[in-house]
C-alpha positions, -999 to +999 in steps of 0.1 A: -450-160+620-436-179+591-405-169+572-378-182+548-345-176+566-308-183+565-292-193+598-264-169+607-252-188+638-262-216+660-255-216+698-245-245+719-270-269+735-281-256+769-298-279+794-313-268+827-335-284+853-370-271+858-393-280+887-430-282+878-457-271+903-463-307+913-426-310+923-415-331+893-381-321+879-377-321+841-347-312+819-353-284+794-330-285+763-326-254+741-305-240+713-304-204+701-304-196+664-296-163+649-316-160+616-321-135+588-346-131+561-323-106+543-340-076+560-346-085+596-322-104+619-335-121+650-327-147+676-351-176+683-350-206+706-355-242+696-364-265+725-368-301+736-361-330+711-357-306+682-329-288+700-311-321+707-315-331+670-300-298+658-272-301+683-263-336+669-265-325+633-259-287+631-278-267+605-262-257+572-254-220+573-255-217+535-290-231+532-324-214+534-349-228+559-386-223+563-393-216+600-425-211+619-421-191+651-442-180+680-436-145+692-445-135+727-438-107+752-425-116+786-432-093+815-416-090+850-410-066+878-375-052+882-361-062+916-341-029+917-367-003+906-400-022+909-408-011+874-425-035+849-400-047+823-407-063+789-388-084+764-397-101+732-394-139+731-392-159+699-398-197+701-391-217+669-420-241+665-408-259+633-379-258+609-385-272+574-361-301+567-352-307+604 
């Protein structure tokens, strides 16, 4: 999905350790952005080096940005009910000018 959006808010840089299947531990950096195109408002996640760069130089909330996002549906079993749960996930692939 590609959209022209205004950033409504920018979350803090989050960093967490992740262990790969081969046992190697890596640090995953992420920043959440709340965006609007004037009709829809949604939250997307920027990761890795792009998240670190945005954290060091926050985005201008008065400016429009071209974003390319990847939408996905996550699925898991509820530990309490055993039912399958779903959630939408939005990963920001690129932000024009960042």
